[in-house]
DOGURO-637725 format. One record per residue (C-alpha): residue in three letters; y, x, z. Coordinates in pm, whole numbers, plus 50000, padded with zeros to 5 digits. Example, Ala and Ser with C-alpha at 12.3 -4.5 7.8 and 13.67 -1.06 7.14 Angstrom:
2
kolnu residuo: ALA, yy: 49550, xx: 51230, zz: 50780
kolnu residuo: SER, yy: 49894, xx: 51367, zz: 50714
This chain:
305
kolnu residuo: MET, yy: 47713, xx: 84945, zz: 69542
kolnu residuo: LYS, yy: 48071, xx: 84963, zz: 69664
kolnu residuo: ALA, yy: 48110, xx: 84564, zz: 69672
kolnu residuo: LEU, yy: 47787, xx: 84534, zz: 69915
kolnu residuo: ARG, yy: 48004, xx: 84760, zz: 70120
kolnu residuo: TYR, yy: 48257, xx: 84573, zz: 70148
kolnu residuo: LEU, yy: 48054, xx: 84246, zz: 70154
kolnu residuo: ILE, yy: 47804, xx: 84288, zz: 70383
kolnu residuo: PRO, yy: 48044, xx: 84281, zz: 70684
kolnu residuo: ALA, yy: 48205, xx: 83955, zz: 70542
kolnu residuo: VAL, yy: 47884, xx: 83745, zz: 70527
kolnu residuo: VAL, yy: 47780, xx: 83847, zz: 70845
kolnu residuo: ALA, yy: 48043, xx: 83813, zz: 71070
kolnu residuo: PHE, yy: 48087, xx: 83445, zz: 70835
kolnu residuo: GLY, yy: 47763, xx: 83360, zz: 70907
kolnu residuo: LEU, yy: 47839, xx: 83391, zz: 71301
kolnu residuo: ALA, yy: 48063, xx: 83171, zz: 71238
kolnu residuo: VAL, yy: 47920, xx: 82890, zz: 71107
kolnu residuo: PRO, yy: 48238, xx: 82586, zz: 71280
kolnu residuo: ALA, yy: 48499, xx: 82813, zz: 71139
kolnu residuo: THR, yy: 48356, xx: 82923, zz: 70807
kolnu residuo: ALA, yy: 48169, xx: 82593, zz: 70653
kolnu residuo: GLN, yy: 48572, xx: 82417, zz: 70686
kolnu residuo: GLN, yy: 48706, xx: 82432, zz: 70331
kolnu residuo: LEU, yy: 49083, xx: 82426, zz: 70411
kolnu residuo: GLY, yy: 49272, xx: 82685, zz: 70675
kolnu residuo: SER, yy: 49329, xx: 82586, zz: 71012
kolnu residuo: TYR, yy: 49662, xx: 82686, zz: 71223
kolnu residuo: THR, yy: 49705, xx: 82751, zz: 71575
kolnu residuo: GLN, yy: 50054, xx: 82621, zz: 71620
kolnu residuo: TYR, yy: 50000, xx: 82268, zz: 71458
kolnu residuo: MET, yy: 50166, xx: 82077, zz: 71768
kolnu residuo: LEU, yy: 50516, xx: 82281, zz: 71601
kolnu residuo: ASN, yy: 50446, xx: 82137, zz: 71208
kolnu residuo: PRO, yy: 50230, xx: 81807, zz: 71248
kolnu residuo: TYR, yy: 50330, xx: 81799, zz: 70873
kolnu residuo: SER, yy: 50091, xx: 82078, zz: 70805
kolnu residuo: ILE, yy: 49787, xx: 81841, zz: 70881
kolnu residuo: ASN, yy: 49923, xx: 81487, zz: 70860
kolnu residuo: PRO, yy: 50171, xx: 81369, zz: 70588
kolnu residuo: GLY, yy: 50246, xx: 81109, zz: 70797
kolnu residuo: ALA, yy: 50485, xx: 81277, zz: 71030
kolnu residuo: ALA, yy: 50679, xx: 81336, zz: 70722
kolnu residuo: GLY, yy: 51063, xx: 81186, zz: 70850
kolnu residuo: SER, yy: 50934, xx: 81173, zz: 71221
kolnu residuo: LYS, yy: 51267, xx: 81360, zz: 71265
kolnu residuo: ASP, yy: 51591, xx: 81251, zz: 71102
kolnu residuo: TYR, yy: 51664, xx: 81553, zz: 70860
kolnu residuo: TYR, yy: 51527, xx: 81788, zz: 70640
kolnu residuo: GLN, yy: 51301, xx: 82113, zz: 70738
kolnu residuo: LEU, yy: 51208, xx: 82402, zz: 70533
kolnu residuo: ARG, yy: 50842, xx: 82550, zz: 70648
kolnu residuo: LEU, yy: 50704, xx: 82879, zz: 70605
kolnu residuo: HIS, yy: 50351, xx: 82989, zz: 70739
kolnu residuo: TYR, yy: 50084, xx: 83252, zz: 70779
kolnu residuo: ARG, yy: 49784, xx: 83314, zz: 70904
kolnu residuo: ASN, yy: 49567, xx: 83626, zz: 70866
kolnu residuo: GLN, yy: 49284, xx: 83546, zz: 71039
kolnu residuo: TRP, yy: 49000, xx: 83828, zz: 71175
kolnu residuo: VAL, yy: 49170, xx: 84122, zz: 71182
kolnu residuo: GLY, yy: 48961, xx: 84455, zz: 71089
kolnu residuo: ILE, yy: 48687, xx: 84237, zz: 70920
kolnu residuo: THR, yy: 48707, xx: 84287, zz: 70532
kolnu residuo: ASP, yy: 48794, xx: 84025, zz: 70355
kolnu residuo: SER, yy: 48868, xx: 83756, zz: 70602
kolnu residuo: PRO, yy: 49073, xx: 83465, zz: 70562
kolnu residuo: LYS, yy: 49457, xx: 83457, zz: 70442
kolnu residuo: THR, yy: 49634, xx: 83140, zz: 70512
kolnu residuo: TYR, yy: 50021, xx: 83089, zz: 70325
kolnu residuo: SER, yy: 50176, xx: 82783, zz: 70295
kolnu residuo: LEU, yy: 50547, xx: 82672, zz: 70253
kolnu residuo: SER, yy: 50655, xx: 82303, zz: 70330
kolnu residuo: TYR, yy: 50971, xx: 82113, zz: 70237
kolnu residuo: PHE, yy: 50957, xx: 81784, zz: 70447
kolnu residuo: GLY, yy: 51176, xx: 81493, zz: 70615
kolnu residuo: ARG, yy: 51409, xx: 81204, zz: 70561
kolnu residuo: LYS, yy: 51766, xx: 81135, zz: 70594
kolnu residuo: PRO, yy: 51970, xx: 81054, zz: 70908
kolnu residuo: LYS, yy: 52070, xx: 80722, zz: 70733
kolnu residuo: ASN, yy: 51734, xx: 80603, zz: 70601
kolnu residuo: GLU, yy: 51538, xx: 80533, zz: 70878
kolnu residuo: ARG, yy: 51170, xx: 80409, zz: 70644
kolnu residuo: THR, yy: 51099, xx: 80666, zz: 70429
kolnu residuo: GLY, yy: 51000, xx: 81000, zz: 70456
kolnu residuo: LEU, yy: 50922, xx: 81273, zz: 70177
kolnu residuo: GLY, yy: 50791, xx: 81627, zz: 70169
kolnu residuo: VAL, yy: 50596, xx: 81835, zz: 69903
kolnu residuo: THR, yy: 50388, xx: 82125, zz: 70018
kolnu residuo: VAL, yy: 50230, xx: 82463, zz: 69785
kolnu residuo: PHE, yy: 49925, xx: 82636, zz: 69975
kolnu residuo: SER, yy: 49767, xx: 82933, zz: 69925
kolnu residuo: ASP, yy: 49419, xx: 83012, zz: 70104
kolnu residuo: LYS, yy: 49211, xx: 83373, zz: 70083
kolnu residuo: THR, yy: 48859, xx: 83485, zz: 70168
kolnu residuo: GLY, yy: 48690, xx: 83739, zz: 70018
kolnu residuo: PRO, yy: 48625, xx: 83671, zz: 69659
kolnu residuo: SER, yy: 48748, xx: 83282, zz: 69718
kolnu residuo: SER, yy: 49067, xx: 83134, zz: 69651
kolnu residuo: ARG, yy: 49243, xx: 82834, zz: 69719
kolnu residuo: THR, yy: 49600, xx: 82767, zz: 69584
kolnu residuo: GLY, yy: 49769, xx: 82415, zz: 69469
kolnu residuo: PHE, yy: 50035, xx: 82174, zz: 69580
kolnu residuo: GLN, yy: 50106, xx: 81845, zz: 69740
kolnu residuo: GLY, yy: 50369, xx: 81604, zz: 69741
kolnu residuo: THR, yy: 50365, xx: 81339, zz: 70004
kolnu residuo: TYR, yy: 50548, xx: 80983, zz: 70085
kolnu residuo: THR, yy: 50581, xx: 80839, zz: 70371
kolnu residuo: HIS, yy: 50681, xx: 80454, zz: 70523
kolnu residuo: HIS, yy: 50850, xx: 80398, zz: 70857
kolnu residuo: LEU, yy: 50767, xx: 80089, zz: 71056
kolnu residuo: LYS, yy: 50940, xx: 79987, zz: 71379
kolnu residuo: LEU, yy: 50654, xx: 79907, zz: 71625
kolnu residuo: GLY, yy: 50904, xx: 79831, zz: 71880
kolnu residuo: GLU, yy: 51243, xx: 79990, zz: 72082
kolnu residuo: ASN, yy: 51166, xx: 80288, zz: 72085
kolnu residuo: LEU, yy: 50787, xx: 80319, zz: 71893
kolnu residuo: LYS, yy: 50736, xx: 80373, zz: 71511
kolnu residuo: LEU, yy: 50431, xx: 80403, zz: 71275
kolnu residuo: GLY, yy: 50426, xx: 80635, zz: 70951
kolnu residuo: LEU, yy: 50205, xx: 80630, zz: 70674
kolnu residuo: GLY, yy: 50194, xx: 80849, zz: 70479
kolnu residuo: LEU, yy: 49971, xx: 80941, zz: 70142
kolnu residuo: GLY, yy: 50011, xx: 81248, zz: 69954
kolnu residuo: LEU, yy: 49922, xx: 81324, zz: 69593
kolnu residuo: GLY, yy: 49911, xx: 81709, zz: 69410
kolnu residuo: MET, yy: 49667, xx: 81982, zz: 69227
kolnu residuo: VAL, yy: 49398, xx: 82213, zz: 69392
kolnu residuo: ASN, yy: 49274, xx: 82555, zz: 69194
kolnu residuo: TYR, yy: 48968, xx: 82663, zz: 69343
kolnu residuo: SER, yy: 48859, xx: 82982, zz: 69223
kolnu residuo: ILE, yy: 48558, xx: 83265, zz: 69291
kolnu residuo: ASN, yy: 48581, xx: 83605, zz: 69132
kolnu residuo: THR, yy: 48197, xx: 83703, zz: 69075
kolnu residuo: GLY, yy: 48294, xx: 84043, zz: 69014
kolnu residuo: ASP, yy: 48326, xx: 84141, zz: 69361
kolnu residuo: ILE, yy: 47987, xx: 83976, zz: 69469
kolnu residuo: TYR, yy: 47669, xx: 84192, zz: 69485
kolnu residuo: VAL, yy: 47369, xx: 84018, zz: 69368
kolnu residuo: LYS, yy: 47003, xx: 84070, zz: 69312
kolnu residuo: ASP, yy: 46987, xx: 83938, zz: 69000
kolnu residuo: LYS, yy: 47212, xx: 84042, zz: 68794
kolnu residuo: ASP, yy: 47154, xx: 83805, zz: 68514
kolnu residuo: ASP, yy: 47175, xx: 83532, zz: 68732
kolnu residuo: LEU, yy: 47392, xx: 83269, zz: 68532
kolnu residuo: VAL, yy: 47702, xx: 83170, zz: 68777
kolnu residuo: PHE, yy: 47748, xx: 83543, zz: 68797
kolnu residuo: THR, yy: 47778, xx: 83646, zz: 68429
kolnu residuo: ASN, yy: 48106, xx: 83479, zz: 68351
kolnu residuo: GLY, yy: 48310, xx: 83695, zz: 68543
kolnu residuo: LYS, yy: 48536, xx: 83429, zz: 68769
kolnu residuo: LEU, yy: 48442, xx: 83065, zz: 68865
kolnu residuo: THR, yy: 48706, xx: 82868, zz: 68848
kolnu residuo: THR, yy: 48835, xx: 82461, zz: 68844
kolnu residuo: THR, yy: 49167, xx: 82283, zz: 68918
kolnu residuo: GLN, yy: 49117, xx: 81936, zz: 69064
kolnu residuo: PRO, yy: 49334, xx: 81658, zz: 69169
kolnu residuo: ASP, yy: 49371, xx: 81653, zz: 69575
kolnu residuo: GLY, yy: 49494, xx: 81339, zz: 69797
kolnu residuo: SER, yy: 49557, xx: 81332, zz: 70159
kolnu residuo: PHE, yy: 49628, xx: 81010, zz: 70393
kolnu residuo: GLY, yy: 49833, xx: 80967, zz: 70721
kolnu residuo: ALA, yy: 49868, xx: 80745, zz: 71012
kolnu residuo: TYR, yy: 50104, xx: 80899, zz: 71300
kolnu residuo: MET, yy: 50233, xx: 80693, zz: 71547
kolnu residuo: TYR, yy: 50531, xx: 80827, zz: 71782
kolnu residuo: SER, yy: 50834, xx: 80856, zz: 71970
kolnu residuo: GLN, yy: 51069, xx: 81066, zz: 72141
kolnu residuo: LYS, yy: 50813, xx: 81143, zz: 72439
kolnu residuo: PHE, yy: 50457, xx: 81132, zz: 72280
kolnu residuo: TYR, yy: 50258, xx: 81131, zz: 71910
kolnu residuo: LEU, yy: 49918, xx: 80996, zz: 71788
kolnu residuo: GLY, yy: 49784, xx: 81071, zz: 71512
kolnu residuo: PHE, yy: 49527, xx: 81065, zz: 71245
kolnu residuo: SER, yy: 49467, xx: 81195, zz: 70877
kolnu residuo: VAL, yy: 49215, xx: 81319, zz: 70606
kolnu residuo: GLN, yy: 49259, xx: 81626, zz: 70397
kolnu residuo: GLN, yy: 49071, xx: 81632, zz: 70058
kolnu residuo: LEU, yy: 49086, xx: 81224, zz: 70068
kolnu residuo: LEU, yy: 48935, xx: 81261, zz: 69705
kolnu residuo: ALA, yy: 48644, xx: 81407, zz: 69735
kolnu residuo: SER, yy: 48697, xx: 81556, zz: 69338
kolnu residuo: GLU, yy: 48387, xx: 81762, zz: 69226
kolnu residuo: LEU, yy: 48422, xx: 82127, zz: 69140
kolnu residuo: ASN, yy: 48294, xx: 82103, zz: 68821
kolnu residuo: TRP, yy: 48116, xx: 82466, zz: 68834
kolnu residuo: ALA, yy: 47883, xx: 82583, zz: 68533
kolnu residuo: TYR, yy: 47547, xx: 82585, zz: 68721
kolnu residuo: THR, yy: 47683, xx: 82442, zz: 69056
kolnu residuo: ASN, yy: 47703, xx: 82164, zz: 69242
kolnu residuo: SER, yy: 47977, xx: 82124, zz: 69509
kolnu residuo: LYS, yy: 48292, xx: 81914, zz: 69567
kolnu residuo: MET, yy: 48587, xx: 81928, zz: 69812
kolnu residuo: ALA, yy: 48478, xx: 81771, zz: 70148
kolnu residuo: GLY, yy: 48682, xx: 81542, zz: 70341
kolnu residuo: HIS, yy: 48853, xx: 81642, zz: 70635
kolnu residuo: GLN, yy: 48957, xx: 81440, zz: 70942
kolnu residuo: PHE, yy: 49192, xx: 81519, zz: 71219
kolnu residuo: ILE, yy: 49303, xx: 81346, zz: 71549
kolnu residuo: MET, yy: 49612, xx: 81531, zz: 71734
kolnu residuo: ALA, yy: 49807, xx: 81354, zz: 72022
kolnu residuo: GLY, yy: 50035, xx: 81480, zz: 72244
kolnu residuo: TYR, yy: 50312, xx: 81458, zz: 72531
kolnu residuo: LYS, yy: 50603, xx: 81508, zz: 72679
kolnu residuo: PHE, yy: 50705, xx: 81545, zz: 72991
kolnu residuo: LYS, yy: 51080, xx: 81657, zz: 73073
kolnu residuo: VAL, yy: 51117, xx: 81877, zz: 73437
kolnu residuo: LYS, yy: 51492, xx: 81795, zz: 73491
kolnu residuo: ASP, yy: 51738, xx: 81910, zz: 73241
kolnu residuo: LYS, yy: 51597, xx: 82239, zz: 73068
kolnu residuo: MET, yy: 51215, xx: 82203, zz: 73037
kolnu residuo: ILE, yy: 51014, xx: 82009, zz: 72831
kolnu residuo: ILE, yy: 50618, xx: 82051, zz: 72883
kolnu residuo: GLU, yy: 50344, xx: 81947, zz: 72628
kolnu residuo: PRO, yy: 50054, xx: 81933, zz: 72667
kolnu residuo: SER, yy: 49832, xx: 81838, zz: 72342
kolnu residuo: VAL, yy: 49506, xx: 81821, zz: 72201
kolnu residuo: LEU, yy: 49361, xx: 81843, zz: 71836
kolnu residuo: VAL, yy: 49023, xx: 81667, zz: 71673
kolnu residuo: ARG, yy: 48880, xx: 81839, zz: 71370
kolnu residuo: HIS, yy: 48588, xx: 81695, zz: 71188
kolnu residuo: VAL, yy: 48439, xx: 81782, zz: 70866
kolnu residuo: LYS, yy: 48019, xx: 81706, zz: 70773
kolnu residuo: PRO, yy: 47810, xx: 81867, zz: 70843
kolnu residuo: VAL, yy: 48012, xx: 82116, zz: 71119
kolnu residuo: PRO, yy: 48000, xx: 81948, zz: 71430
kolnu residuo: MET, yy: 48381, xx: 81816, zz: 71573
kolnu residuo: GLN, yy: 48615, xx: 82146, zz: 71664
kolnu residuo: LEU, yy: 48825, xx: 82087, zz: 71917
kolnu residuo: ASP, yy: 49214, xx: 82266, zz: 72037
kolnu residuo: MET, yy: 49319, xx: 82149, zz: 72384
kolnu residuo: GLY, yy: 49695, xx: 82331, zz: 72440
kolnu residuo: ILE, yy: 49977, xx: 82351, zz: 72647
kolnu residuo: THR, yy: 50362, xx: 82417, zz: 72536
kolnu residuo: PHE, yy: 50688, xx: 82493, zz: 72739
kolnu residuo: ASP, yy: 51025, xx: 82450, zz: 72592
kolnu residuo: TYR, yy: 51312, xx: 82557, zz: 72802
kolnu residuo: MET, yy: 51647, xx: 82378, zz: 72695
kolnu residuo: ASP, yy: 51485, xx: 82349, zz: 72309
kolnu residuo: ARG, yy: 51539, xx: 82713, zz: 72316
kolnu residuo: VAL, yy: 51271, xx: 82940, zz: 72368
kolnu residuo: LYS, yy: 50892, xx: 82828, zz: 72375
kolnu residuo: PHE, yy: 50579, xx: 83003, zz: 72471
kolnu residuo: GLY, yy: 50254, xx: 82827, zz: 72540
kolnu residuo: ALA, yy: 49814, xx: 82824, zz: 72534
kolnu residuo: GLN, yy: 49541, xx: 82691, zz: 72353
kolnu residuo: TYR, yy: 49171, xx: 82686, zz: 72371
kolnu residuo: ARG, yy: 48928, xx: 82610, zz: 72043
kolnu residuo: THR, yy: 48575, xx: 82509, zz: 72117
kolnu residuo: LYS, yy: 48345, xx: 82785, zz: 72004
kolnu residuo: ASP, yy: 48625, xx: 83012, zz: 71885
kolnu residuo: ALA, yy: 48924, xx: 83141, zz: 72030
kolnu residuo: VAL, yy: 49183, xx: 83160, zz: 72269
kolnu residuo: ALA, yy: 49530, xx: 83142, zz: 72205
kolnu residuo: ILE, yy: 49913, xx: 83214, zz: 72301
kolnu residuo: ILE, yy: 50228, xx: 83106, zz: 72150
kolnu residuo: VAL, yy: 50558, xx: 83191, zz: 72146
kolnu residuo: GLY, yy: 50872, xx: 83117, zz: 72008
kolnu residuo: TYR, yy: 51249, xx: 83108, zz: 71980
kolnu residuo: ASN, yy: 51471, xx: 82877, zz: 71834
kolnu residuo: LEU, yy: 51833, xx: 83037, zz: 71707
kolnu residuo: LYS, yy: 52126, xx: 82827, zz: 71701
kolnu residuo: ARG, yy: 51857, xx: 82495, zz: 71734
kolnu residuo: LYS, yy: 51855, xx: 82554, zz: 71348
kolnu residuo: LEU, yy: 51649, xx: 82836, zz: 71263
kolnu residuo: TYR, yy: 51313, xx: 82882, zz: 71475
kolnu residuo: PHE, yy: 51059, xx: 83207, zz: 71456
kolnu residuo: GLY, yy: 50716, xx: 83150, zz: 71629
kolnu residuo: TYR, yy: 50407, xx: 83323, zz: 71683
kolnu residuo: SER, yy: 50053, xx: 83293, zz: 71803
kolnu residuo: TYR, yy: 49761, xx: 83541, zz: 71846
kolnu residuo: ASP, yy: 49430, xx: 83426, zz: 71863
kolnu residuo: MET, yy: 49179, xx: 83605, zz: 72140
kolnu residuo: ILE, yy: 48810, xx: 83532, zz: 71934
kolnu residuo: ASN, yy: 48558, xx: 83417, zz: 72163
kolnu residuo: SER, yy: 48301, xx: 83327, zz: 71958
kolnu residuo: ALA, yy: 48045, xx: 83611, zz: 71818
kolnu residuo: LEU, yy: 48248, xx: 83708, zz: 71629
kolnu residuo: LYS, yy: 48476, xx: 83877, zz: 71897
kolnu residuo: SER, yy: 48291, xx: 84262, zz: 71860
kolnu residuo: TYR, yy: 48371, xx: 84250, zz: 71474
kolnu residuo: THR, yy: 48761, xx: 84145, zz: 71508
kolnu residuo: SER, yy: 49042, xx: 84213, zz: 71704
kolnu residuo: GLY, yy: 49189, xx: 83880, zz: 71671
kolnu residuo: THR, yy: 49405, xx: 83590, zz: 71470
kolnu residuo: HIS, yy: 49769, xx: 83693, zz: 71399
kolnu residuo: GLU, yy: 50025, xx: 83388, zz: 71269
kolnu residuo: ILE, yy: 50371, xx: 83338, zz: 71224
kolnu residuo: MET, yy: 50563, xx: 83069, zz: 71128
kolnu residuo: LEU, yy: 50965, xx: 83035, zz: 71002
kolnu residuo: SER, yy: 51099, xx: 82728, zz: 71013
kolnu residuo: TYR, yy: 51489, xx: 82589, zz: 70893
kolnu residuo: ARG, yy: 51623, xx: 82319, zz: 70996
kolnu residuo: LEU, yy: 51889, xx: 82117, zz: 70739
kolnu residuo: VAL, yy: 52131, xx: 81959, zz: 70970
kolnu residuo: LYS, yy: 52455, xx: 81982, zz: 71168
kolnu residuo: ILE, yy: 52443, xx: 82172, zz: 71559
kolnu residuo: GLU, yy: 52619, xx: 81823, zz: 71650
kolnu residuo: GLU, yy: 52410, xx: 81535, zz: 71498
kolnu residuo: GLU, yy: 52102, xx: 81710, zz: 71778
kolnu residuo: GLU, yy: 52286, xx: 81738, zz: 72080
kolnu residuo: SER, yy: 52135, xx: 81458, zz: 72218
kolnu residuo: GLN, yy: 51754, xx: 81605, zz: 72140
kolnu residuo: MET, yy: 51557, xx: 81855, zz: 72373
kolnu residuo: THR, yy: 51216, xx: 81831, zz: 72111
kolnu residuo: TYR, yy: 51154, xx: 82044, zz: 71861
């Protein structure tokens, strides 16, 4: 009965949030500050390597709500304008289910104009899906699906991304879980669903110290309707960041960040839920830490982060 007491609030909450929970992948509010998190074509769009840590605690107050972690290392050498490399390890956990894995990416950059480039990225890796059936209360305790204690499977995974960019704007399309691998659980028929993303942003320079960047992200995975993120961020002297974001049928978010000596960045966002879940949760917290492996003098001509 203890498992039932914890499971019911989670099931009710997730059922009220169909657009979010039908997605198999974790989402990030601060995607515009780390496009590589959803698009491998962005690796190498900056001429340095960087290390990024993401943590997202979704729907605080709901038992067994989603928690997402990821650690990425990506970029390119300053003299190598065509090749971007990256690697990501990640972990998602929602109630009795979890998803962990890694993926390495290779990106080739094409020069389309004097200041315009296109990054074409491909990612390959492995992912493990598991469900601890012992944490689930079922009426029929002899159900074959729930008698083994734990369902687990490890499958190949892939991603593709096209990322067109300049110093002022970016436009990207990407597909995650590209291989749509079968999960091969006993007595079930499940597979990894492909997730499509379209992202865009433009940087407006205000005088010499401020950059304003509106951005948009479209998420889609069948059979869920498309979800739209619209936001705006303000960047003061490549030091202080603040902004806001609206996500359809989900939340309104605030974003703040500080860039220490233009190398170590700390970002935080808070999602205020406006869906049917708002009566059950106090919101969503997300933290991002980033470290640039670059000499400060090499970045003096760039205000963008």
